[in-house]
C-alpha atoms as an extended CHARMM CRD file, in Angstrom:
* protein
*
       139  EXT
         1         1  MET       CA            -83.5780000000     -152.1580000000      104.4340000000  PROA      1               0.0000000000
         2         2  MET       CA            -81.0390000000     -153.9770000000      106.7990000000  PROA      2               0.0000000000
         3         3  HSD       CA            -82.2980000000     -157.2340000000      108.0670000000  PROA      3               0.0000000000
         4         4  GLY       CA            -80.7490000000     -160.6050000000      109.1450000000  PROA      4               0.0000000000
         5         5  TYR       CA            -80.9110000000     -163.4830000000      111.3050000000  PROA      5               0.0000000000
         6         6  VAL       CA            -80.2310000000     -163.4560000000      114.9550000000  PROA      6               0.0000000000
         7         7  ASP       CA            -76.9030000000     -165.3130000000      114.6530000000  PROA      7               0.0000000000
         8         8  MET       CA            -75.5080000000     -163.3240000000      111.7160000000  PROA      8               0.0000000000
         9         9  ASP       CA            -74.5230000000     -159.5890000000      111.2960000000  PROA      9               0.0000000000
        10        10  THR       CA            -75.4380000000     -157.1700000000      108.6590000000  PROA      10              0.0000000000
        11        11  VAL       CA            -72.7560000000     -154.7280000000      108.2770000000  PROA      11              0.0000000000
        12        12  VAL       CA            -72.0080000000     -151.7370000000      106.0810000000  PROA      12              0.0000000000
        13        13  GLU       CA            -68.4850000000     -150.7120000000      106.4460000000  PROA      13              0.0000000000
        14        14  GLU       CA            -67.0250000000     -147.0610000000      106.3070000000  PROA      14              0.0000000000
        15        15  GLY       CA            -67.9940000000     -145.5240000000      103.0020000000  PROA      15              0.0000000000
        16        16  GLY       CA            -70.5630000000     -147.8880000000      102.1720000000  PROA      16              0.0000000000
        17        17  HSD       CA            -73.1510000000     -146.6730000000      100.1390000000  PROA      17              0.0000000000
        18        18  VAL       CA            -76.5730000000     -148.1730000000       99.9060000000  PROA      18              0.0000000000
        19        19  GLY       CA            -79.2940000000     -146.9520000000       97.2740000000  PROA      19              0.0000000000
        20        20  HSD       CA            -83.0440000000     -146.3810000000       97.7900000000  PROA      20              0.0000000000
        21        21  GLY       CA            -84.9250000000     -149.6100000000       98.2090000000  PROA      21              0.0000000000
        22        22  ALA       CA            -82.0890000000     -151.8490000000       98.5340000000  PROA      22              0.0000000000
        23        23  ILE       CA            -82.2420000000     -154.8920000000      100.7870000000  PROA      23              0.0000000000
        24        24  LEU       CA            -79.2300000000     -156.0540000000      102.8180000000  PROA      24              0.0000000000
        25        25  HSD       CA            -79.8080000000     -159.4410000000      104.6810000000  PROA      25              0.0000000000
        26        26  SER       CA            -77.1720000000     -160.9550000000      106.8350000000  PROA      26              0.0000000000
        27        27  CYS       CA            -74.3560000000     -159.7120000000      104.4880000000  PROA      27              0.0000000000
        28        28  VAL       CA            -71.2830000000     -157.3660000000      104.5110000000  PROA      28              0.0000000000
        29        29  VAL       CA            -71.0830000000     -154.4190000000      102.3620000000  PROA      29              0.0000000000
        30        30  GLY       CA            -67.3800000000     -153.6250000000      102.3220000000  PROA      30              0.0000000000
        31        31  ARG       CA            -65.5500000000     -150.1740000000      102.4270000000  PROA      31              0.0000000000
        32        32  ASP       CA            -66.3870000000     -147.8280000000       99.7060000000  PROA      32              0.0000000000
        33        33  THR       CA            -68.8780000000     -150.1910000000       97.9990000000  PROA      33              0.0000000000
        34        34  LEU       CA            -71.9190000000     -149.0450000000       96.3270000000  PROA      34              0.0000000000
        35        35  VAL       CA            -75.2460000000     -151.3000000000       96.2930000000  PROA      35              0.0000000000
        36        36  GLY       CA            -77.6330000000     -149.7380000000       93.7090000000  PROA      36              0.0000000000
        37        37  MET       CA            -81.2610000000     -149.0430000000       94.1120000000  PROA      37              0.0000000000
        38        38  ASN       CA            -83.4910000000     -151.8600000000       94.6660000000  PROA      38              0.0000000000
        39        39  ALA       CA            -80.6280000000     -154.4850000000       94.7230000000  PROA      39              0.0000000000
        40        40  VAL       CA            -80.9300000000     -157.4270000000       97.1000000000  PROA      40              0.0000000000
        41        41  VAL       CA            -77.7150000000     -158.6510000000       98.7910000000  PROA      41              0.0000000000
        42        42  MET       CA            -78.4010000000     -162.0880000000      100.6560000000  PROA      42              0.0000000000
        43        43  ASP       CA            -77.0430000000     -164.1220000000      103.7650000000  PROA      43              0.0000000000
        44        44  GLY       CA            -73.3170000000     -164.4640000000      103.9380000000  PROA      44              0.0000000000
        45        45  ALA       CA            -72.3670000000     -162.4570000000      100.8610000000  PROA      45              0.0000000000
        46        46  VAL       CA            -69.1810000000     -160.3320000000      101.2260000000  PROA      46              0.0000000000
        47        47  LEU       CA            -68.9490000000     -157.2530000000       99.0170000000  PROA      47              0.0000000000
        48        48  GLY       CA            -66.0910000000     -154.9970000000       98.4690000000  PROA      48              0.0000000000
        49        49  PRO       CA            -63.9030000000     -153.0140000000       98.8960000000  PROA      49              0.0000000000
        50        50  ASP       CA            -64.6080000000     -150.6660000000       95.9530000000  PROA      50              0.0000000000
        51        51  ARG       CA            -67.1790000000     -152.6130000000       94.5120000000  PROA      51              0.0000000000
        52        52  ILE       CA            -70.5290000000     -151.7090000000       92.6100000000  PROA      52              0.0000000000
        53        53  VAL       CA            -73.7250000000     -153.7350000000       92.6880000000  PROA      53              0.0000000000
        54        54  ALA       CA            -75.8490000000     -152.6080000000       89.7320000000  PROA      54              0.0000000000
        55        55  ALA       CA            -79.4490000000     -151.3750000000       90.5560000000  PROA      55              0.0000000000
        56        56  ASN       CA            -82.0000000000     -154.2840000000       90.7050000000  PROA      56              0.0000000000
        57        57  SER       CA            -79.3130000000     -156.8850000000       91.0450000000  PROA      57              0.0000000000
        58        58  PHE       CA            -79.7390000000     -159.9950000000       93.1530000000  PROA      58              0.0000000000
        59        59  VAL       CA            -76.4370000000     -161.0700000000       95.0430000000  PROA      59              0.0000000000
        60        60  ARG       CA            -76.8620000000     -164.6610000000       95.9840000000  PROA      60              0.0000000000
        61        61  ALA       CA            -76.0090000000     -166.1430000000       99.3640000000  PROA      61              0.0000000000
        62        62  GLY       CA            -72.5050000000     -166.7850000000      100.1360000000  PROA      62              0.0000000000
        63        63  PHE       CA            -71.2220000000     -164.6730000000       97.1730000000  PROA      63              0.0000000000
        64        64  ARG       CA            -67.4770000000     -163.8750000000       97.5790000000  PROA      64              0.0000000000
        65        65  GLY       CA            -65.3970000000     -162.1510000000       94.9440000000  PROA      65              0.0000000000
        66        66  ALA       CA            -62.2820000000     -159.8650000000       94.4010000000  PROA      66              0.0000000000
        67        67  PRO       CA            -62.3840000000     -156.1530000000       95.0710000000  PROA      67              0.0000000000
        68        68  ARG       CA            -63.1110000000     -153.6150000000       92.3900000000  PROA      68              0.0000000000
        69        69  GLN       CA            -65.7750000000     -155.6820000000       90.6410000000  PROA      69              0.0000000000
        70        70  LEU       CA            -68.8960000000     -154.4400000000       89.0370000000  PROA      70              0.0000000000
        71        71  LEU       CA            -71.8200000000     -156.9910000000       89.5400000000  PROA      71              0.0000000000
        72        72  ALA       CA            -74.9500000000     -156.8530000000       87.6800000000  PROA      72              0.0000000000
        73        73  GLY       CA            -77.9900000000     -159.1810000000       86.9770000000  PROA      73              0.0000000000
        74        74  THR       CA            -80.2350000000     -161.6850000000       88.5910000000  PROA      74              0.0000000000
        75        75  PRO       CA            -78.3740000000     -163.5410000000       89.8240000000  PROA      75              0.0000000000
        76        76  ALA       CA            -75.5080000000     -161.0070000000       90.1800000000  PROA      76              0.0000000000
        77        77  ALA       CA            -72.3540000000     -161.7930000000       88.0690000000  PROA      77              0.0000000000
        78        78  VAL       CA            -69.0620000000     -160.0150000000       87.7170000000  PROA      78              0.0000000000
        79        79  ARG       CA            -69.3050000000     -157.8880000000       84.4850000000  PROA      79              0.0000000000
        80        80  ARG       CA            -66.0160000000     -156.0450000000       84.6200000000  PROA      80              0.0000000000
        81        81  GLU       CA            -63.5750000000     -154.2220000000       86.9100000000  PROA      81              0.0000000000
        82        82  VAL       CA            -64.5840000000     -151.0480000000       88.4770000000  PROA      82              0.0000000000
        83        83  THR       CA            -62.4560000000     -148.0070000000       87.0640000000  PROA      83              0.0000000000
        84        84  GLU       CA            -60.6610000000     -145.3170000000       89.0460000000  PROA      84              0.0000000000
        85        85  GLU       CA            -63.0990000000     -142.7840000000       87.7010000000  PROA      85              0.0000000000
        86        86  GLU       CA            -66.0920000000     -144.8310000000       88.9990000000  PROA      86              0.0000000000
        87        87  ILE       CA            -64.3780000000     -145.1470000000       92.4010000000  PROA      87              0.0000000000
        88        88  ALA       CA            -63.7920000000     -141.3030000000       92.6070000000  PROA      88              0.0000000000
        89        89  TRP       CA            -67.4130000000     -140.8510000000       91.5770000000  PROA      89              0.0000000000
        90        90  MET       CA            -68.8130000000     -143.1210000000       94.1880000000  PROA      90              0.0000000000
        91        91  ALA       CA            -66.7480000000     -141.4600000000       96.8220000000  PROA      91              0.0000000000
        92        92  LEU       CA            -68.0440000000     -138.0550000000       95.8980000000  PROA      92              0.0000000000
        93        93  ASN       CA            -71.5030000000     -139.2840000000       95.9850000000  PROA      93              0.0000000000
        94        94  THR       CA            -71.1010000000     -140.8660000000       99.4470000000  PROA      94              0.0000000000
        95        95  ARG       CA            -69.6090000000     -137.4820000000      100.6440000000  PROA      95              0.0000000000
        96        96  GLU       CA            -72.6810000000     -135.5620000000       99.1420000000  PROA      96              0.0000000000
        97        97  TYR       CA            -75.0020000000     -137.7880000000      101.0770000000  PROA      97              0.0000000000
        98        98  GLN       CA            -73.0280000000     -137.5040000000      104.2540000000  PROA      98              0.0000000000
        99        99  GLU       CA            -73.2400000000     -133.8560000000      103.9690000000  PROA      99              0.0000000000
       100       100  LEU       CA            -76.8280000000     -133.7320000000      103.1250000000  PROA      100             0.0000000000
       101       101  ALA       CA            -77.5890000000     -135.7250000000      106.4690000000  PROA      101             0.0000000000
       102       102  SER       CA            -75.3240000000     -133.1610000000      108.4170000000  PROA      102             0.0000000000
       103       103  ARG       CA            -76.9810000000     -130.1460000000      106.8880000000  PROA      103             0.0000000000
       104       104  SER       CA            -80.5230000000     -131.7150000000      107.6300000000  PROA      104             0.0000000000
       105       105  HSD       CA            -79.4890000000     -132.3820000000      111.2150000000  PROA      105             0.0000000000
       106       106  ARG       CA            -78.3360000000     -128.8250000000      111.6360000000  PROA      106             0.0000000000
       107       107  GLY       CA            -81.6740000000     -127.5690000000      110.5560000000  PROA      107             0.0000000000
       108       108  LEU       CA            -83.7680000000     -129.5730000000      112.9150000000  PROA      108             0.0000000000
       109       109  ARG       CA            -85.7360000000     -127.4540000000      115.3650000000  PROA      109             0.0000000000
       110       110  PRO       CA            -88.0760000000     -128.5680000000      118.2900000000  PROA      110             0.0000000000
       111       111  ALA       CA            -91.8530000000     -128.6320000000      117.4930000000  PROA      111             0.0000000000
       112       112  GLN       CA            -94.9720000000     -129.1340000000      119.4190000000  PROA      112             0.0000000000
       113       113  PRO       CA            -97.3660000000     -131.5480000000      118.1420000000  PROA      113             0.0000000000
       114       114  LEU       CA           -100.8270000000     -130.4300000000      117.0620000000  PROA      114             0.0000000000
       115       115  ALA       CA           -103.6090000000     -131.2130000000      119.5160000000  PROA      115             0.0000000000
       116       116  ALA       CA           -105.8750000000     -131.5320000000      116.4010000000  PROA      116             0.0000000000
       117       117  ALA       CA           -105.8700000000     -130.8940000000      112.6930000000  PROA      117             0.0000000000
       118       118  GLU       CA           -106.3300000000     -127.2410000000      111.8790000000  PROA      118             0.0000000000
       119       119  GLY       CA           -109.9440000000     -126.7110000000      110.4600000000  PROA      119             0.0000000000
       120       120  ASP       CA           -108.9290000000     -124.6480000000      107.4970000000  PROA      120             0.0000000000
       121       121  ARG       CA           -105.9270000000     -127.0660000000      106.5810000000  PROA      121             0.0000000000
       122       122  PRO       CA           -105.5260000000     -126.9360000000      102.8270000000  PROA      122             0.0000000000
       123       123  ARG       CA           -105.9580000000     -130.2680000000      100.8060000000  PROA      123             0.0000000000
       124       124  LEU       CA           -104.0210000000     -131.2360000000       97.7300000000  PROA      124             0.0000000000
       125       125  ARG       CA           -105.9340000000     -131.4880000000       94.4530000000  PROA      125             0.0000000000
       126       126  GLY       CA           -105.3200000000     -134.0940000000       92.1200000000  PROA      126             0.0000000000
       127       127  ALA       CA           -105.0230000000     -133.8440000000       88.2550000000  PROA      127             0.0000000000
       128       128  THR       CA           -108.0490000000     -136.1780000000       87.8900000000  PROA      128             0.0000000000
       129       129  GLU       CA           -110.9320000000     -137.1720000000       89.9500000000  PROA      129             0.0000000000
       130       130  VAL       CA           -109.4910000000     -140.3390000000       91.0280000000  PROA      130             0.0000000000
       131       131  VAL       CA           -110.3470000000     -141.7340000000       94.5660000000  PROA      131             0.0000000000
       132       132  ALA       CA           -109.0850000000     -144.7040000000       96.6630000000  PROA      132             0.0000000000
       133       133  ILE       CA           -110.7640000000     -148.0140000000       95.4400000000  PROA      133             0.0000000000
       134       134  HSD       CA           -112.3520000000     -148.4390000000       98.8710000000  PROA      134             0.0000000000
       135       135  ALA       CA           -113.9400000000     -145.1200000000       98.7410000000  PROA      135             0.0000000000
       136       136  ALA       CA           -115.2140000000     -145.6400000000       95.1990000000  PROA      136             0.0000000000
       137       137  ALA       CA           -116.9080000000     -148.8810000000       96.0230000000  PROA      137             0.0000000000
       138       138  ARG       CA           -118.7590000000     -147.2380000000       98.7760000000  PROA      138             0.0000000000
       139       139  GLY       CA           -119.8240000000     -144.5380000000       96.5990000000  PROA      139             0.0000000000
């Protein structure tokens, strides 16, 4: 999720890669920087270039550092320098996702919305008899 204050930008530069569930708040993710899944990057932090923020890390407001650093933890701290192999891996991963988006876009087709659900629409069956808690309470 990208979010921020009205007077501060939230920027992901070219080649920036943001993992699932990550939160970017009024920060800059530099060129070829990876923000791992569920990481949080706070106000005024500037990351990159060629940096990795480990999954589930919390980058404090105003953080600055050198390029090619691996950050991890809560709060995030510099653990070591990012290797050439990791930089190549990040670039390959980013290209993979970019191609996935292009391929998905090429496969889009116009569709007409249904006026109503089909009467014989199949329902998924669960592995157990669990129901939503509000439905069970009425039960």
